[in-house]
PLY file of the C-alpha trace (Angstrom):
ply
format ascii 1.0
element vertex 196
property float x
property float y
property float z
element edge 195
property int vertex1
property int vertex2
end_header
56.57 59.92 288.46
55.19 62.78 290.59
51.90 62.72 288.67
51.52 58.98 289.29
52.18 59.50 293.02
49.48 62.20 293.17
47.01 59.90 291.42
47.78 57.08 293.86
47.29 59.41 296.85
44.00 60.69 295.42
42.76 57.14 294.84
43.63 56.19 298.41
41.56 59.12 299.69
38.51 57.80 297.84
38.53 54.46 299.63
35.62 53.97 302.00
36.45 54.03 305.70
33.66 51.58 306.60
31.82 48.63 305.11
28.46 50.17 306.04
27.07 53.63 306.79
23.68 53.42 308.49
21.47 56.46 307.89
18.88 56.83 310.63
16.78 60.00 310.21
14.84 60.93 313.34
12.26 63.50 314.35
10.49 63.24 317.65
11.61 59.66 318.27
13.00 59.71 321.82
11.19 56.46 322.62
12.79 54.52 319.74
16.02 56.20 318.66
18.20 54.94 321.52
17.02 51.36 321.15
17.45 51.63 317.37
21.07 52.80 317.63
21.97 50.19 320.24
20.38 47.29 318.30
21.85 48.42 314.99
25.34 48.58 316.50
24.98 45.14 318.14
23.66 43.62 314.91
26.47 45.00 312.72
29.17 44.12 315.27
27.79 40.57 315.30
28.22 40.44 311.52
31.85 41.55 311.80
31.28 44.66 309.67
33.06 47.99 310.07
30.34 50.64 310.30
29.21 54.10 311.27
25.72 55.15 312.36
24.60 58.56 311.15
21.64 59.73 313.24
20.21 62.66 311.29
18.04 65.11 313.22
15.08 66.26 311.13
14.05 69.12 313.47
13.40 67.02 316.55
11.72 68.87 319.39
11.86 66.18 322.06
14.66 64.54 324.08
16.09 62.48 321.20
19.42 64.35 321.36
19.76 63.68 325.09
19.10 59.98 324.52
21.77 59.86 321.80
24.26 61.79 323.95
23.93 59.09 326.62
24.78 56.41 324.03
28.01 57.94 322.69
30.27 56.08 325.13
28.54 52.77 324.40
28.36 53.29 320.61
31.49 55.15 319.46
30.41 54.56 315.84
27.53 57.02 316.34
27.60 60.45 314.68
24.73 62.90 315.10
24.09 65.67 312.59
21.25 67.93 311.49
19.12 68.19 308.35
17.12 71.26 307.43
13.56 69.99 307.71
11.59 66.76 307.70
12.41 64.32 304.94
15.93 65.69 304.30
17.80 63.25 306.56
18.53 60.62 303.92
20.01 63.21 301.56
22.23 64.69 304.31
23.26 61.27 305.60
24.22 59.98 302.15
26.33 63.08 301.50
28.24 62.59 304.78
28.53 58.80 304.69
31.94 57.15 304.40
30.94 53.52 303.92
30.94 51.25 300.90
27.23 50.60 301.49
24.41 52.84 302.69
21.73 51.30 304.89
18.65 53.49 305.37
16.09 52.76 308.05
13.95 54.55 310.63
14.08 54.38 314.44
10.80 52.49 314.73
11.99 49.77 312.32
15.61 49.59 313.54
14.47 49.31 317.15
12.71 46.10 316.15
14.34 43.60 313.86
17.09 44.05 311.29
16.60 40.58 309.83
17.84 40.50 306.26
20.24 43.44 306.53
23.27 41.18 307.03
22.43 38.97 304.05
21.78 42.03 301.88
25.08 43.62 302.90
26.99 40.43 302.14
25.41 40.17 298.67
26.11 43.79 297.79
29.66 43.72 299.18
30.20 40.71 296.87
28.87 42.87 293.97
25.67 40.86 293.59
23.53 43.84 292.56
23.57 47.54 293.32
20.77 47.89 295.86
18.22 45.98 297.93
14.96 47.41 299.17
12.89 45.69 301.85
9.63 47.58 301.50
8.64 49.34 304.70
11.86 48.27 306.48
15.20 49.28 304.95
17.16 50.12 301.82
20.76 49.04 301.19
22.73 50.52 298.30
26.30 50.92 297.07
27.14 54.47 298.13
29.13 55.54 295.07
26.78 53.96 292.54
23.63 55.26 294.21
24.69 58.66 295.53
22.81 60.60 292.84
19.59 58.77 293.76
19.85 60.11 297.32
20.80 63.66 296.34
17.89 66.04 296.85
15.53 63.31 298.07
12.71 64.27 300.42
11.72 61.01 302.04
9.16 60.70 304.82
6.96 57.92 306.09
6.04 54.47 304.89
6.61 55.24 301.20
10.30 56.09 301.78
11.70 52.77 300.56
9.38 52.49 297.55
10.45 56.00 296.47
14.11 55.12 296.97
13.63 51.98 294.85
12.18 54.10 292.04
14.99 56.66 292.27
17.59 53.86 292.14
15.90 52.12 289.21
15.77 55.31 287.14
19.58 55.33 287.32
19.72 51.83 285.76
20.92 50.17 288.94
20.18 46.50 289.65
17.63 46.74 292.46
16.37 43.70 294.37
12.98 44.42 295.96
11.75 42.19 298.78
8.62 42.33 300.87
4.90 41.94 300.48
3.86 42.50 296.88
7.39 43.02 295.56
6.72 40.98 292.42
3.66 43.11 291.63
5.74 46.25 292.05
7.99 44.95 289.30
5.22 45.97 286.90
5.69 49.65 287.76
9.22 49.76 286.43
11.24 48.18 289.20
13.47 45.22 288.51
12.28 42.87 291.24
14.27 39.80 292.19
12.77 37.16 294.44
14.82 36.30 297.51
15.87 32.66 297.44
0 1
1 2
2 3
3 4
4 5
5 6
6 7
7 8
8 9
9 10
10 11
11 12
12 13
13 14
14 15
15 16
16 17
17 18
18 19
19 20
20 21
21 22
22 23
23 24
24 25
25 26
26 27
27 28
28 29
29 30
30 31
31 32
32 33
33 34
34 35
35 36
36 37
37 38
38 39
39 40
40 41
41 42
42 43
43 44
44 45
45 46
46 47
47 48
48 49
49 50
50 51
51 52
52 53
53 54
54 55
55 56
56 57
57 58
58 59
59 60
60 61
61 62
62 63
63 64
64 65
65 66
66 67
67 68
68 69
69 70
70 71
71 72
72 73
73 74
74 75
75 76
76 77
77 78
78 79
79 80
80 81
81 82
82 83
83 84
84 85
85 86
86 87
87 88
88 89
89 90
90 91
91 92
92 93
93 94
94 95
95 96
96 97
97 98
98 99
99 100
100 101
101 102
102 103
103 104
104 105
105 106
106 107
107 108
108 109
109 110
110 111
111 112
112 113
113 114
114 115
115 116
116 117
117 118
118 119
119 120
120 121
121 122
122 123
123 124
124 125
125 126
126 127
127 128
128 129
129 130
130 131
131 132
132 133
133 134
134 135
135 136
136 137
137 138
138 139
139 140
140 141
141 142
142 143
143 144
144 145
145 146
146 147
147 148
148 149
149 150
150 151
151 152
152 153
153 154
154 155
155 156
156 157
157 158
158 159
159 160
160 161
161 162
162 163
163 164
164 165
165 166
166 167
167 168
168 169
169 170
170 171
171 172
172 173
173 174
174 175
175 176
176 177
177 178
178 179
179 180
180 181
181 182
182 183
183 184
184 185
185 186
186 187
187 188
188 189
189 190
190 191
191 192
192 193
193 194
194 195
């Protein structure tokens, strides 16, 4: 009886606290990071999702931290942490995330439009695939299933999402790739599914 109780308590501790953990690595992005956090929070609240936003500092030397500090009262879901060096933010964010899904984007993209993120989250929360990659925009993945793909990743720049798609595919996860040329990328080993 005691052993069963301990197993039940351990299983309860493994339950995700949020539907979505947004990983937003930033460097010298003071112009975009505040807008990105605010728009991401508004978008996810509008979808009715429980979420956290993990802004990961990749050695920023500008006023990005000051901008984020001003947003904490407005966006209580925001957590700011540090990664050792450029490109390490996704790895650090994935390790600290507490959501069922990971959403990875950058301040310049998230400050614009997050079209498609809601639909992707709904599909993955309904277990329709393991990950979705919108090339050049965002990656959404089941945290537990995809955690090893994020571990040790050094991801910088425009190729971030293509590299994440490859890392996810190598782990035999069902990856839906959307964006310009996604079908052609299916020929390099990615399982590409057309959005309908």
